[in-house]
Structures are given as C-alpha cells and as structure tokens.
N, C-alpha and C positions, 0 to 999 in steps of 0.2 A: 408649132413650137408649144411645148408643154408649159403650163403656168404652175406656179408654186402652190403648195397646199395652203399656205397662209393667205394668198390672194384669193383662192377659191372659197375658203371659209368666210373671209370678209365679204366677198361679192355675194355669196349665197345668203349671208346673214342680212346685208343691207337690202338686197332685193326682196327678201321675205318680209323684213320689218317695214321697208318702204311701201311695199304693196299693201300690207295690212294697214299702214298709217294712212295711205291714200283712201282706201276703202272706208276707214274709220272717219277720216276728215269729211269725205263726201257725205257720209251718213249724218254727221253732226250739222254740216251746212244745210243739208236738205231739211233736217229737223228744225233748225233755227228759222229758215225761210218760211216754212209752213206755220211756225208759231207766230212770227211777225205778221203774216198775212191774216191769220185768224184774229190777231189782236186788232188790226186795222178794220177788218170786216165788222168786228163787234163794236168798235168805236163809232163807225159811220152809222151802223144800224141803231145804236143807242141814241145818237144825236138826232137822227131823223125821227125816231119814234117818240122821244121825249118832247121835241119841239112840236111835232104834229099833235100830240095830246094837249100841249099847252095852248096851241093856237086854234083848237077845234072851234071854240065859240066865236073867236074873232073871224075866222074864215066863214062861218055860217052867217054871221051878221055883217060881213064884208067891212070890217073895221080895218081900213088900210093902214092908218097911222100906227095902230098897235102891231099890226103884222110887220110893218117896217121896223119898228123898234125891236121886235123879237129877232128879225133877220139880222139887224146890225149887231145885236148882242152875240149872235152865233159867230160872227167874224172875229170876235175876240180870240177865238181859238185859231192860231196862226195856220193850222193845217187846213181849215175850211176855205175853200176857194170858190164855192158856188152854192147859192141857195135859190130855189124857185118855189113860189107858193101859187097854187092854181085852185080855181073853184071846181064845183062839181061838173062843169062842162069843159074842163081843161083849159079855161082861159086864165092867163097869167094875171094874178092879182098883184104880186110884187116879186121882183127878181133882182139878184145882185151877184156879181162875179161872173166867171167864165162858164159857158155851157157848151161842151163839146159833143153833146148828144141831144137829139131831138126828143120831144116828149113821147113821141111814138116808139122810140127805140127802148125807152126805159119803162118797163112794165111795173105796175105797183108791186112793191116788195112787202108792204105791211098793211094791215087793216086795223084801223083804230075805231072801236065802237065806244058807245057811252060808258060802258062798264070797264073798258080797257082790259077786259079779261084775257084777251088773246091778241098777241102781237107776233106776227110771223115776218120778220124783216129779213130781206136778202139784199145782197150787194151785187153791183155790176161794175166791172173794170172796163175802162175805155181809155186806151193809150196810157197816159201817165196820171189818170184820174180814177177815183173810186167813188161810185155814186150809190145812193140809197133813196128810194122813193116810197113814201108812206101814204096810203090811201085812207081817207077819213070817211067812215060810213055812219049813217043814222042807224038807230036800232032796227028800223024796218028794212035795212039793207041798201038803202039808196045812198049814192055817193054825196058827200058834202064838199070835198075838195081833196087836195093832195099837197105834200111837202117833199121836195127833192133836195138832198144835201150832197155836195160833192167835196171830197178831200184830195189834196195833192199826195202823190206817192214818193215825193223826194225824201222825206224822212224815212219812209219804209225802205227805200233803196239804200239809204245811208246805213240804216241798221243792218240790213242784209250784208252790205259790203264790209262793215266793221266785223260782223260775226265771222264771215268767211276769212277775213284777214287774220283774225285771232286764231281761228281753227287751223289755218295753214301754218301759221307760225308755230303752234303747238306741235303739229305733225313734223315740221322740220327739226324741232328740238328732239323729238323722239328718234327720228332717223339718224340725226347726228350722234345721239347717245348710243344708238345701236351700232353705228359705224365704229365708234371708239371701243365699245365693249367687244365687238367681234374682232377688232384688231388686237386687243389685249388677249382675248381668248385664243385667237389663232397663233399669236406669238408664243403664248404659254404652252400650247399643245405642240407647236412646231419645234420649239426648242428641245423638247424631250424626244420628239420623233427624229430630230436632226442627230441627236446622240446615237439613237438606234441606227440611223442611216450611215453615220461615220463608222460605227463598229462593223456594220455589214460590208461596207466598202473595204475595210481593212482585211476582213476575212476573205472577201472576194479576191483581194490582191495577194492572198497567201499567208497572211499573218493569223495563224490559227490560235494564237494566244490572246487576241484582242477580245475584250469583254466590255459590256455596257456598264457605265458608272451608275452610281445610285441616282434614281430619278425622284422628283418631288412628290408626285401624286401616287396614291396607293395602287391605282390601276396600272399606271405606266411602270411602277416599281415591280409589280408582279409580272408584267410583260417583259421587263428587262431581265428578271430572274429566269423566266422561261427561255428567253433568247440566249442567255448565258449557258443554261443547261443544254440547250440544243447545240450551241457552239462547242461545248465541251464534249458532248456525245459525237458530234461530227468530227471533231479532232481525233477522238479515240477511234472512231470508225475508219477514218483515213489512215491512221497509224496501223490499225489492224489490217486494213486492206493492203497497205504497202508491205507489211510483214507477210501477209498471205501471198501477195504477188511475188515477193522474193522467194518465199518457200516453194511456191508453185514453179517458179523459174528454176530453182535448184532441183526439184523433183523431175521436171521435164528434161533438165540438162543431164541428170544422172540416170534416168530411166533407161533400161537396156533397149527398149523398143525405139524404132525410128518413127517419129510422128511428123507428118508433113501436111500443111494446109495449102490447098491449091484451088485454082479457079476451074471453070467448066472446060477449059482447053488443056488442062493438065499443067498449067504454068504454076510454079512454086510461089506462094505468097509468104510463108514463114515455115520454119522448122525448129525442132528442139536441138539441132546440132549447130554449133558455132562455125564449124569448118565446111558447111555445105556451100557449094559453088555452082551447082547445076541450075539450069533455067527451067527444065521440065522434069516432072517426076519420073517419066519413063526412062530417063538416063540412069536411074538407080537399078534398072532391071536389065542386065546384059543378056544377049543371046535370045533364046526362045522365050525367056521369061518376059521380055518386053511385049511380045504379042499377047501373052496371057494377061498382062496388066492392062493393055489397051482394050481387050475384049471385056474384061471384068469392069473396067472403068465405064465403058459404054452401057453395060448392064445396069450399073448404079445410076447413071444419068437417065436411062429410059424408065426404070422402075421407081426411082426415088427411094429405094430401100438399100439396106446394107448388102454389099456383095463382097465375096472373099475367094481366095484361091491359095494354093500351096505350090511351091516349086523347089527343086533341088539345084543348088548353085555349085557348079564345079565339082559335083560328086562328093562334096564334103559337108555342106550344111543345108539343112532344110529351113525354109522361110515360109511364114504365113502372112498374107497381106489382106487387110480388111479396109474397104472403102465405104465411108459413112457420109451421106449427104447431111449438110449442116442445117438446112432449112427447106421450106416448101416453096420458096421464091425461085422459080425456074429462070427468071430473067437475070438474076445476079446470084446464082447458086455457087456455093463454095463446098469443098469436100475435104474430109480428113482421111489421110492415108496412113495406116498403122502397119509397119513392117516389123515382124517379130521373128527372132531366131527360135525355132521349135525343134532343134536337133535333139535335145535331151528328152523330148516327149514322143519321138517317133517310134520308140520301142514300147508303145502302149499295148500292142497286141501281146507282147511278151509279159508285160506287167499284168494284163488281164488274165493271161494263162496262169501266172503265179497266184493271182488272187483267187481264181477258180480252184487251184490246188489247195490254197489255204482254206477256202470254204469247205472243200471236201475233207481236209484233215480235221477241221473243227467239227464237221458232222460226224466223222469217225470217232473223234474224241467224245462227242456227246453220246453217241450210241454205245461207246465203250463204257461211259459213266453209267448210262441206263442199264447196260448189261451187268455191270458190276453191282449196281444197286439191286437189280432183280436177283442176281446170284446170291447176294447177302440176304435178301429177303427170303429166298428159297431155302438157303442154309439155315436161317433163323427158324423157318417153319419146320424144317426137318429136325432141327435140334429141339425145338419146343415140343414137338409131338411126343417123342419118347420121354422128354423131361416131365411132361404132364403126368405120365404114369409114375415116374420116379418120385417126384415131389408129392403127388397125390397119395400114393400108397404109403410113403414114409410119414406123411402127415397123419394118416389113419393108424399107422403103427405106433405113433407117439401116444395115442389114446388107448392103445391095447395093453394087455397085461405082459409087460416086459420087465426083465430084471434091470438093475442099475447099469450094467455094462451094455446091454442091448439098447437101453434108452440113450446112452452116450453115442453109440454107433449111429443110431437113427438120426440124432441131432446133427451129427457130423454130415450125414448124407443130405439133410435138409439145408444146412448152412451152405455147403459147397454148391448144391443145386441152385439155390437162390443167387449165389455169387455168379454162377455161370450164366443164368438168365440175365442178370444185371449187365454183365459184360457184353452179351449178345446185343442187348438194347443199346448200349453205349456205342458199339461198333456201327450199328445201323444209323444212329443219329449222326456220327462223324461222317459216314458215307454220304448221307443226304446233304449235310452242310457243305462238304467239300465239292460235291458234284453240282451244287446249285439247284437241286431239285426240290429243296424245301420251300414251301410257300406258306405265307400267312393266310389263315382262314378265320377271320373274325366271326364269332358267334355270340349270341345273347344267352347269358346264364346267370344263376344266382351265385354271387361271389363268395359269401360266407360259407355256404354249403360245400362248394368245391374246395375251398382252402381247408376246412375242417376235415374233410375226407382224406385229403393228401397227408395232412399231419397225422391223422389217425392210423394211416397205413404203416407208420413207423413205431407205433406203440408196442407191438410184440417185440421188435428188435431192441428197443430201449428197455423194456421190462426185463428181457433176458440179461442185459448188462447192468441192471439195477440203476438206470438213469431216469431222471425226471424229464418229461416232455410237456412243455406248456405252450399254449397258443392264446394270443390276444389279438383282437381286431378292433380298430378304431371305429367308433359309432358314426363318425362323419362320412365314412365310405358309403357309396350307394349300395342299395340292396341288389340291384340288377345292373350288369355292365355288359358292354360289347367289346370283346377282344378275342385273341386266339387262346382258347382254353387249353389246347394241347401243349402249346409252347409254355404257358404258365405252369402247367402240371409238370413238364419235364424239367423246367428250371428249379422248381421247388424240390422235386425228387432228388436232383443232383446235389443241391445245397444241403438239404437235411440229411441225405445219405452220407455226404462227405463229413458233416458234423458228427453223425452217429459213429462213423468208422474211426474218427480220431479222438473220440471222447471216451475215457475209461471210467471216470467217476464224476459226480456232480449232475449236470443236466444240460438240456438244450431248450432254448426258448425261441419261439417263432412269433413274430408280430407283423401285423398288416396295418399300414397307416396311409392317410391321404396327404400328399404334398402338392404344391402348386408351382409350376415352372412356366414363366412367360405367359401367365394367365390360363394355362391348361392344367387340368387335374391329372395326376399320375399316381399309380399304385406303388407304394414302397413296401417291399418285403424285407424284414430284418431277421436273420438267422444267427443266433449267438450260441456259443458252446463254451464249456469249461475244459476243453481238451488240451492237447500238448502245445497248441499254438504253432506259428510259422516263424522260423529263424529269419532275422533281418536279411541275411545274405541270400535267402531263397524267395523272398517276397516278390521280386521282379519276375520270377519264372512261374508263379503259382498258377497262372492261366494257360501255360504252355501245355500242349498235349503230351501224354506219356511221361509227365514229370511229377515227382512227389517231393515233399520237403525232406523226407527221410530217404535218401538214396543209397544208404550204406548196404553192405552185403547182408547184414543181419537186420533187415527192416522189421520194425514192430507192427507195421500195418500193411495189409495186402491190398491189391487193386491195380488197375491198369493206368491210373493217373489221368483218366479221361473226364471225370465228373465236372470239375471246375472249368475245364476247357470247353466242354459242351455247353455248360451254363453260360459262359462268357459269349460264345458264338450265338446262342439263341437270344440272349439279351440284346446284342448288337443287331441281330437280324430283325428283332421286334421294334427297333428304334428306341431302346432304353439305355440304361447305364448301370454299371456294376462297380462296386468298390469294397474295400475291406479294411479292418483294423485288426492287428494281431500282436500279441505279446507272447513270446516263447515261454512255455510253462504255465500260462494263465488262460489261454483260450483265444478264440477268434470271433469276429463279428462281420458278417457279410451284408452289404446293403445293395438292394436291387430296386431300380425304379423303372416302371413300365407304363406306357401310355394306355389309356382306355377311354371309351366313350360312355358317358352316363346315359342310362336309358330311363327317361322320365315317365314314359307310359309303359305299362306291362306288356311286353311282347311275348310271343310264344318262345319259350326257352329253346335255344338251339345247342348250347354247350352241353357237354357231357362230363360229369364229375367222376373221379376215380371211385371205384367200388372196392372197398377193403374191409377186412375184419378188424374190429377194434378190440376184441378180446377173444380168448380161447373158447370160453363157454358162451355160445350164442343161444338166444332163445328161438325156438321154432314154434310158430303159431299152430294151434291144434287143427285149424282148417286145412293145413298143408297135407294132412294124412288122407284127405279125400280127393286130392288132386289126381286127375287123369293125365299122365305124362307119357310122351313118346319122344325118343331120342334118335336122331339120324347121325350115326358115327361109324366110320369104316374101320377104325382101329380096334381090334379085339380087346387090347389091354385097357384102352380108354372106356370101352363098353363096360368092362368089369368094374372099373373105378366108379363110373356113374351109377351102376346098380347098387354098389355098396353105399355110396353117398345117399341115394334115394331111400335105401333100406333104413339108414340111420334116421332119415326124416320121417319114416313111417309111410312113405309113398310107394305106389306101384309104378313101374316104368316098363315100357315096351321098346324094343330096340329094332331098328332097320339099318341097312347097310349104306343107303345112298338116298338122294333126293327123289329119285324116280319111285323107289319103293315107298317113300314117305307119302307122296301125293296119292299113290294108289290106296294106301292104308287109310288116309284121311277121307276117302270116299266111302269107307265102310264103318269107321269108328269115330265117335265124337271125343275130343280131348280138350283139356284146359291149358296145357303148357307143352311147348315144343322146344327141345334142346337141339339146336341145329349146328352141326359141323359145317364149315365153309368149303373146304377142299375135299370133295368126294367124287368117285367115278360115276360115269353115266350122266348124273345131274348134280351140280354143286348146290350149296346151300342158298346162294343168292337167287338162282333161277327158281328153286323150289319155293322160296319165300314169295317171289313175285307171282307165281301161279296160285299160291294160297290166297294172297291178298286180292288177286283178280277173280276169285270165286270159282276156281276149277276144282274145288273140293266141296264137301258138304257145307251148306250155309252156316251151320253152327261152328264150323272150324275156320271160317274166313276171318273171324276176329280173335282167334286164339292167341295167347301170348307166345312170343317167339324170342328165345335168348340165343345169341350167337356164341358158339364155342369155337374159337379160332386160334390157330398158332401164328397168324399174322398179327403183328403188333403195331403196324404203322397207323398214323392218324387217318390217312386216306382210306385204309381198309375199314376202320371203325365207321367212318362217315358213310362209306358205301353200303355197309350193313343197315344203317338207319334209313338211308334213302330207299333201300329195297323194301322196307316195311317192318324191320325187326324192332323189338321193344327193349332189348338189353344186349350188352356185349360183355363177354367174359373171356379174357385172354389166357391161353394156355402158356405155361402150367398154372393151375389154380388149386386152391386148398378148399377144404370142406367149409370153413368159415366164410370164405369169399363167395362160394356158391349159395350159402344161406342168405348172405347179405343181398346178393342180386335177386334172389327169389322174393325176399321181403319187399324190396323196392318195386319190382315188376308187378307182383301180384296185388300190391296195395295201392298202386297209383295208376290213374287213367293216362297219365303222360309220363310213364316211367322212362321212356327213351330220352326224355329231355333232361334227365339227371344222371345218366349212366355213361360210363366210359371205361376204357380198358384199365385193368388193375395193374 
C-alpha cells in the first residue's frame, strides 16, 4: 500500500532530525560526563596534595594529634569518605573513613618535596570511590610518608544523570518541533500538489478544459502555469489529431484504391470500404487472379519486401496490386494490400510513342529554327558583302568633286543603304529572339567608353537633320562593370535610332544613371527626344513588332517597326525593365533598367565597344603612312575599296585572295597590319589567324595586328574572331571614317581587342 506524500515528508523529516538530535545529545552527554570526571579528578588531587603539603612536618615528627585534627577537618567536605596517613614505611599513622583499596593497590600519585615545586597528582577510581595518594619526599629523595584521600562518586553520578536528563529533554523538544514543522511543511506542499493531482485526474477522465487554479508559492505557481500550458497544448493536439483522423478516414473512404490490412494468413483486419464483408483478401481476386495473389503474397512474406502484380479482370479492367509488409516482426506480421484500377494507364506504350513523336517534332522545330537563323545569317552575309562596296564607294563619292545634283543622288544611295543594313540587323535580332537561340554572355568592360561610342555613332545622322545629341553619365556609376555588352549596345542602338527617326527638330538626350532595387545596383538608360510623340491610343501597342504609331497610308516616317519591339525583348531577356512617357506633339522619354555586377578589382576587359566615326573629318596619324599592310579579301570590289581607303591614308597595301595565300606570303614578307576577311575559299580568316598566332609564319608576323572584316554581324561571330586571336572587328559594310577609327584604336593600344566591337 502506497503512503501519502505528506506522511513520507513528515517521516523523513522526523527521522532525519531525530537522528541528528540523538547524535547531538550523545555528544553533549559525553562531553558533560568527561567534564564532571575531570572536575572530580582535579578536586581529589588538590585535596590530597594540599593536605599532604600541610601535614609534611607533622608526619615527619609523628605528631599524631595534629594529624588527627587535619584529617577530621578534611571530613568537613561531605564528599570526603576516606583519609589515610602513613609514614615512610607505609605504616598507618591515622585513618578515618572507608577504605575499599589496599595500600598496595594505590600507587603514589603525587610527590611533595620541601620546595613543593612539582606535584604530579593522579587519581584512581575503585567502584564508587575516587582515590588520590600523595607521597611526601625529603629533598634527598627519601620518603617521609603519604596521604591518601578518597571521595564518593554519588554527587558525580547525580550531576551526570541530571545533565543527561536535561540534554535528552532538549533533544525531545527539537524532535517535537521538527515533527510539527515537517507536518506544516508537508501539508503546505501537499495542498498545492493535491490541486495539481485533481486537475490531472480530471484531464485523465476526459475533461480537457480542466486547469490548475492559482497556487500560493512562486515555484508551484510556475509549475501550475506550465501544467496548464501543457494541458492546453494537449487539448489542441487531441483536437488536431481527431480532425486529422477524421480527414484521413474521409480520404481513405473516398480514395479510389482498395486498401486492406491483413494478417500473415491473408485474413482481413480492416479496410477502407464500409461494405466489405469478405473474411480473406483472396476473395477479392476471382479466377486465375486468386492464384496470382497467393503467389505474390507468399513472396512478400518470404522476402519481407514489397511485392506486386497486375491482372486483367473479365477482359474489361486492369488492376495492379501491391503487398507491403508493415513491420519486421515476423511473429505478428501485418500486411497492407493496395488494389488499384490502372485501366487508364495501360495505354502507356501509345503515350510513350506519342511522346517520342513530340520530341522528334520538337527536334525538327529546333533544327528548322537553326536552319532559319543560319539562312538569315547567310542572307545577311550575302547582302552585306555587296552593300560594303555600295556604301563604301558612295561614301568616297561624297568627298569627291560632284555637283549638287550628284551629291544628292549619292546621299540618297547612302541613306537607303544604311536603312537596308539596319533592317537586316533587326530581322536577325528578331529571328534569334523568337528561336530562343539568343544567350546572355556577360563580359567585363569600361561602361562610359562603351556608352559614349554608341551615342557617338548617331552624331552624323543627327548632324544631317540639324539635331542636338547630348550624353550625360552619373558619376556614381562604376568605371568597370560585368554584363552583356552586346545586348546593351543593341538596346541603345534601337532606342536612339527610334528617337532619331521620329525627331525632326530640337534634339535627343541620352543619360546613364545608377538606381538601386531591392539592394541591387542597376543601370538606368534614359533616352529623351523632342519628336512627334506617341498618341494615347497607340501607346499600348508601341512594343508590338511591325507596329508604328503612324500607320496611315501616307506615313511620315519609314521603318519596319521593329526597333522598340527588339529593345523590349532584349530588356526582358536581360532581366531588366522598360517604360516610357510620351506626349503627342512634344516628344517621348524611354526608361530602361538593366542589372549589372560592379567590378571592384580591375579585370582584363572582355567587352567590346562599338567602333564608330564621330565626325566626317577624322585625323590620321603620320605614322600610319609607314605601315606595312596586307589584306586577305576574295571580293574584287572590296579589294578596290580597301586600296582606295589605304591610299587616302597614305599607306601601301598588298592583296591576297584567301587565307592560304596569306599564310604563304607571311613566310616571305614582314607586315605590321593584316586586314582579314572571314569567309574565304580554301582557308577562312579564322583558321588563318590561328596559324599566324601559332607561329606558322615568320616570327615577326606572329604578333602583327589583325582586324577582322566580316559580313557576319552576330555577337557570337565577333567573339569567335577575338577568341581566334584577332585584335579588332569591323562589320561590313563600313565607311572610311570607321576604318580610320578602328586603326587608331588597334595600332595605339596593346589591348585593343578589349575595347572593340562591331559597328
């Protein structure tokens, strides 16, 4: 039978305090007894010694009457019960009282000399008496006599008994106080514990709302709060568990699969179907399927792993059965049988075939897109090659002696040729965007230099229309950034070109600023113009391809309507944003934000900026006249154009038809500059460049400057040229001013290819 906590606390407290009290009492009694004994020992020693010293002369002279008087005076002390005085030969001179010991048993305890300088008295207890014997000596050490004094121990025993009684009484008082204190403490604690117990019993009985009331002490109050919190969480958990159980029951009830829990003999324990009435699982498998189930069930039992099979029921439905062991306890093993209708999935082979056809179609689409892009690139190349001669020679004609009418005709040729090239570039961009072949290629480059060159490329067109072109860059922008320079270039070209086309008077301003979005720095490009603006009704369609704000039959502005659409697609592709404000008749402002990475440490610049002519009259360094130049170009018209341009520079140039002839010639002649066409018969420009950089020519020619002259205008074509080892890139068609600008950069910089890109 279990005892109560209150009883145990009281019992343990009383036992502990009682034990300590007994020990304490015993120590006190022991101490008191020892003290009383020491007191009596000292008393009898002092009596014997003092009387022996006083009677020394009387004993020596044998004055019996004086000895008798001294002995009688000793008996005035009621505790003295025996006195014996003896001479030096141990004969009794005078004796009074009881003597329970013989003279031989009691050795001398003290020695009294004439000087009384040394007394060493000791006592001897015999039954209920305490004796002290003092030996009196002459100065020469001979005995004179002795005095023996005996005291009764009745008073000593009484003192000891009184002391023990008082000590025991004190101990009982302590034990009693401890008992009452422990009972009070136990009752105080147990009252609070009882409240906890009652609440726990209520919760155990199902009353989840029961809570512990406020308790007196701080510690039990905290315990009660913790208990209440636990009870509240338990209540919530039980409610959640009940809700989860109900939800699980509904799920199992409405799940299309048939789920059965069975024992190792196949006997049904429970199922998720309310209408199940079979005793064994095998009853759910008619015909041959029963044998399949039994075999699969045995496999699951033997292996302890999941076993499954499929069967066709009545030639109408396919079913799949999985048998899962629930535990590793083979003695009381249960199994879960899941029976699923898989009729709708048996046509998987057909679906797989359709998927293969879909993949094949997607591959054909991808190849078609690549073929389309390659076709457009080839067409661009084929168009650019003759256009190089057209624009190049027309540009030369402008500076020749022509009359006013001829100058107008040549300007028309230039203008339409540039529009044709711009249209070809836009079609290529649209093709790459729509085919998904456009890729971001972040490079490290000098931001301000790239932006200024792009803006400068529009100075001739703006000057021809009498427009001002301004550029401003925020000083907080980093000097060097990492982003896709080609995408940035194309976006700005389309936006500034669009502003130039729709502005007849006033000017265009381009600004570059730093903005912060979600803690990340972004480059903001703002292009503003004073052009015709965009009507409110057309602003929603401004980024749609092949759409212009002025779509009347007599349009004032030419173009395919691709510029803003391409800019929008490139901005989205680069993870940026584009927006605009426009007022009809007052102008438009376009805002572009693009992400970039700030380059804290100067890296080798990888980006390539646009190479353009900023003015008609360009300066040509005198040292260009001494350059030894060779050009690899298979088009005769382009050869003539290069010869004329070099003649204007004051340079001599040698021509070869392909890369093979170029490599052979470089083994005989030392040159300073190589103008390299890319697409040539026998050996193209890329392979020829690699051979030159590999040292398959004269050692002096291995480090010669190489400028690519290519009708390919894609960014990947430009990068391929730089990877092959070229120092500059000039896209056909190009003008004389652009050629001079490229030569200035390539011939005056050790890392010219780090600041060049297609014009």
